[in-house]
C-alpha positions in Angstrom: -0.3 0.2 0.2 1.1 3.6 -0.7 2.1 5.6 2.1 0.5 8.3 3.5 1.8 11.8 2.4 2.0 14.8 4.5 0.0 16.8 2.8 0.1 19.5 5.7 3.5 19.9 6.1 4.4 21.5 2.3 1.2 23.8 2.4 2.7 25.2 5.7 6.1 25.7 3.4 4.4 27.4 0.8 2.4 29.6 3.2 5.4 30.5 5.1 7.2 30.9 2.0 4.6 33.5 0.8 4.8 35.7 3.9 8.6 35.8 3.8 8.8 36.8 0.0 5.8 39.7 1.0 8.2 41.0 3.3 11.4 40.7 1.4 9.6 42.8 -1.6 8.5 45.5 0.6 11.9 45.9 2.1 14.2 46.0 -1.3 11.6 48.1 -3.4 11.4 50.8 -0.9 15.4 51.0 -0.3 15.6 50.3 -4.3 13.3 53.5 -4.9 15.0 55.6 -2.2 18.3 54.7 -3.7 17.7 54.6 -7.1 19.7 51.5 -7.1 18.7 49.1 -10.4 20.3 46.1 -8.7 18.4 46.4 -5.3 14.8 47.2 -7.7 15.8 44.3 -9.6 15.9 41.9 -6.4 12.6 43.4 -5.3 11.6 42.3 -9.6 13.2 38.6 -8.3 11.2 38.5 -5.0 7.8 39.7 -6.5 8.2 36.5 -8.9 9.2 34.4 -6.0 5.7 35.6 -4.6 3.8 34.5 -7.2 5.5 31.3 -7.4 5.0 30.7 -3.6 1.4 31.5 -4.0 1.4 28.9 -7.7 2.8 26.3 -5.3 0.4 26.6 -2.2 -2.5 25.9 -4.7 -0.6 23.2 -6.3 0.1 21.4 -3.2 -3.4 21.9 -2.2 -4.6 21.1 -5.5 -2.5 17.5 -6.2 -3.5 16.4 -2.3 -7.3 16.3 -3.5 -7.5 12.0 -4.3 -8.6 10.5 -7.5 -11.9 11.1 -8.9 -13.8 10.3 -12.3 -11.9 13.1 -14.0 -9.2 12.8 -12.7 -8.6 8.9 -12.2 -4.4 9.3 -11.8 -5.1 11.9 -9.3 -3.9 15.7 -9.6 -0.1 15.4 -9.4 0.1 17.1 -12.5 -0.5 20.0 -11.0 2.6 20.5 -9.3 4.4 19.7 -12.6 2.2 22.6 -14.4 3.3 24.7 -10.9 6.6 24.3 -11.8 6.7 25.2 -15.4 4.6 28.1 -14.4 7.3 29.3 -12.3 9.9 29.0 -14.6 8.1 30.9 -17.0 7.5 33.6 -14.5 11.4 33.7 -13.9 12.0 34.0 -17.9 10.0 36.7 -17.5 11.5 38.6 -14.4 15.1 38.3 -16.3 13.9 40.0 -19.3 12.0 42.9 -17.1 15.8 43.0 -15.1 18.0 43.3 -18.6 15.7 46.3 -19.6 15.7 48.2 -16.7 19.6 47.5 -16.2 20.2 48.0 -19.8 18.3 51.4 -19.7 20.2 52.4 -16.6 23.6 52.1 -18.2 22.7 54.0 -21.4 21.0 56.8 -19.6 23.4 56.8 -16.9 21.0 56.4 -13.7 22.8 55.5 -11.0 22.1 55.2 -7.4 22.6 57.5 -4.8 23.9 55.9 -2.1 24.6 51.9 -1.3 24.2 52.2 2.4 20.4 51.2 2.5 21.2 48.4 -0.3 23.6 46.7 1.8 21.1 46.6 4.6 18.5 45.2 2.7 20.6 42.6 1.0 22.2 41.4 4.3 18.8 40.7 5.9 17.5 39.0 2.5 20.5 36.9 2.8 19.8 35.8 5.7 16.2 35.3 5.3 16.7 33.2 1.8 19.2 31.0 3.5 17.0 30.2 6.2 14.0 29.8 3.9 15.7 27.7 1.1 17.2 25.3 3.8 13.6 25.2 5.3 11.9 24.4 1.9 14.7 22.0 0.8 14.1 19.6 3.5 10.0 20.2 3.7 10.6 19.0 -0.4 12.7 15.7 0.2 10.2 14.7 2.9 7.1 15.6 0.8 8.6 14.8 -2.5 6.8 17.9 -3.4 7.8 19.5 -7.3 6.3 22.6 -6.1 8.1 22.9 -3.3 11.2 22.0 -4.9 10.4 24.9 -7.5 10.0 27.0 -4.8 13.1 26.3 -2.5 15.4 26.5 -6.2 13.7 30.2 -6.3 15.1 31.1 -2.9 18.2 29.2 -3.3 19.0 31.6 -6.8 17.7 34.2 -4.5 20.1 33.7 -2.0 23.2 33.8 -4.4 22.1 36.8 -6.6 21.6 38.6 -2.9 25.1 37.9 -2.1 26.6 39.1 -5.5 24.3 42.4 -5.3 25.6 42.8 -1.4 29.2 42.4 -2.4 28.7 44.4 -5.5 27.7 47.3 -3.1 30.6 47.1 -1.2 32.5 47.7 -3.6 30.9 50.5 -4.9 30.5 51.9 -1.3 34.1 51.4 -1.1 35.4 52.5 -4.5 32.8 54.9 -5.5 31.9 52.7 -8.8 28.3 53.9 -9.2 27.5 52.1 -12.7 28.7 48.6 -11.5 24.7 48.6 -9.7 23.3 47.9 -13.6 25.9 45.2 -14.5 25.0 43.9 -11.0 21.3 43.8 -11.8 22.4 41.9 -15.4 24.2 39.1 -12.7 21.3 39.0 -11.3 19.1 38.2 -14.1 21.9 35.7 -15.6 21.4 33.3 -12.3 17.7 33.2 -12.4 17.8 32.8 -16.1 19.4 29.5 -15.5 17.7 28.6 -12.5 14.5 29.1 -14.8 15.8 27.1 -17.2 16.6 24.0 -15.2 13.1 24.1 -13.7 11.1 24.7 -16.8 12.9 21.6 -18.2 11.9 19.1 -15.1 8.7 20.1 -15.2 7.9 19.7 -19.3 9.7 16.2 -18.7 7.0 15.3 -16.0 4.0 16.3 -18.0 5.1 14.5 -21.3 5.4 11.4 -18.9 8.6 11.0 -19.0 10.6 7.6 -17.4 11.8 7.5 -14.1 15.1 8.7 -13.4 17.6 6.2 -14.1 18.7 4.9 -10.6 14.9 4.3 -9.8 14.3 2.0 -13.3 17.5 0.1 -11.8 15.8 -0.5 -8.4 12.9 -1.6 -10.1 14.7 -3.6 -12.6 16.6 -5.6 -9.6 13.4 -6.1 -7.9 11.9 -7.8 -11.0 15.1 -10.1 -11.6 14.6 -11.3 -8.0 11.1 -12.4 -8.5 12.0 -13.7 -12.1 13.2 -16.9 -9.9 9.8 -18.2 -9.5 9.4 -18.9 -12.6 7.8 -16.0 -13.8 9.1 -12.8 -16.5 7.8 -9.8 -17.0 7.3 -7.4 -20.2 5.7 -3.9 -21.0 7.3 -2.7 -17.7 6.3 1.4 -17.4 6.9 4.0 -14.6 6.4 7.8 -15.1 5.9 10.4 -12.3 3.2 12.1 -11.6 3.8 15.4 -9.0 5.1 13.2 -5.6 3.6 9.7 -7.0 5.2 7.4 -8.9 2.8 5.3 -11.3 4.2 1.7 -12.5 2.8 -0.5 -14.5 3.6 -3.9 -16.3 2.8 -7.2 -17.4 3.4 -10.6 -15.5 3.7 -13.6 -17.3 3.0 -16.9 -15.0 3.5 -20.6 -15.7 0.4 -22.8 -17.7 0.0 -24.6 -14.1 0.3 -21.6 -11.6 -2.9 -21.3 -10.0 -4.7 -17.6 -10.0 -4.3 -17.7 -5.7 -0.3 -18.1 -6.3 -0.3 -15.7 -9.2 -2.1 -12.8 -6.9 0.0 -14.0 -3.9 3.5 -13.0 -5.9 1.7 -9.9 -7.6 0.6 -8.3 -3.8 4.3 -9.6 -2.7 5.9 -7.7 -5.7 3.8 -4.6 -5.1 5.3 -4.4 -1.5 8.4 -4.6 -2.3 8.1 -1.8 -5.2 6.8 0.7 -3.0 9.2 -0.4 -0.2 12.0 0.7 -3.0 10.3 3.2 -4.8 7.4 5.1 -2.0 4.4 6.8 -2.9 4.0 4.4 -5.9 0.8 3.0 -7.3 1.4 -0.4 -8.6 -0.8 -1.6 -11.9 0.3 -5.9 -12.6 -1.8 -7.4 -15.7 -0.9 -11.3 -15.1 -0.8 -13.5 -18.7 0.1 -17.0 -19.4 3.8 -17.3 -20.0 5.1 -16.4 -23.4 2.5 -14.3 -24.3 3.7 -11.0 -25.7 0.9 -9.9 -27.9 -1.4 -7.8 -25.1 
């Protein structure tokens, strides 16, 4: 039987992320506009995208928690994959907006007035994003939630870009290179674009029902090979992910003299072993006479 997923945990994590992002947006936006710092404003935009991503993640984990129904017999796990793709697209849009503002500042030479406020804002942002990204990744690993993992990735990339901006602002404050501010914004755009590319690729892969990762397929193969000693064989083995769930179906060939009861016992044992090796797996086994591979 499939383990019970701790649905409350990812929902609580998404709610915490929404609250933290709201506070960071307000802080960065006020400081960025007050000091005319393009890099700090770009970080505010980055946090705004993180907030939108957190809201999407909160909706996705709640929706994916709904049980299967007539319209969605395989459950609602794909909502998490869709949320990951949507979050990736949001980050791409944010990167484009940041590049536009940074390029405009360079061309018009609209540089920041002071770096002190930005240093304070970025220092606080580094601390918040560090704690939040660690927390979200722990929840994602425990619940196998792609939506929460995507949200954690947003905060991790925000952490790296905040560190970069903090260091850059420190250089500006010490050396007076105010033209460095829009260049820092361009760096932020580059960092989040790479993260968006990876996230979108993984989400689209799940939406297209790509097979399980190689290490998980190897575990499944080892289990099937171990059961082959019972005089049975397998074919049409298929496996995919849908949000936190793994859907596995296969055909099991039994000897002609094997009773239905014995075949049923083997199927139960096989399913138990698969779920033990691949948590949250849903297994469907079709039995048929040995040598019948035409179905």
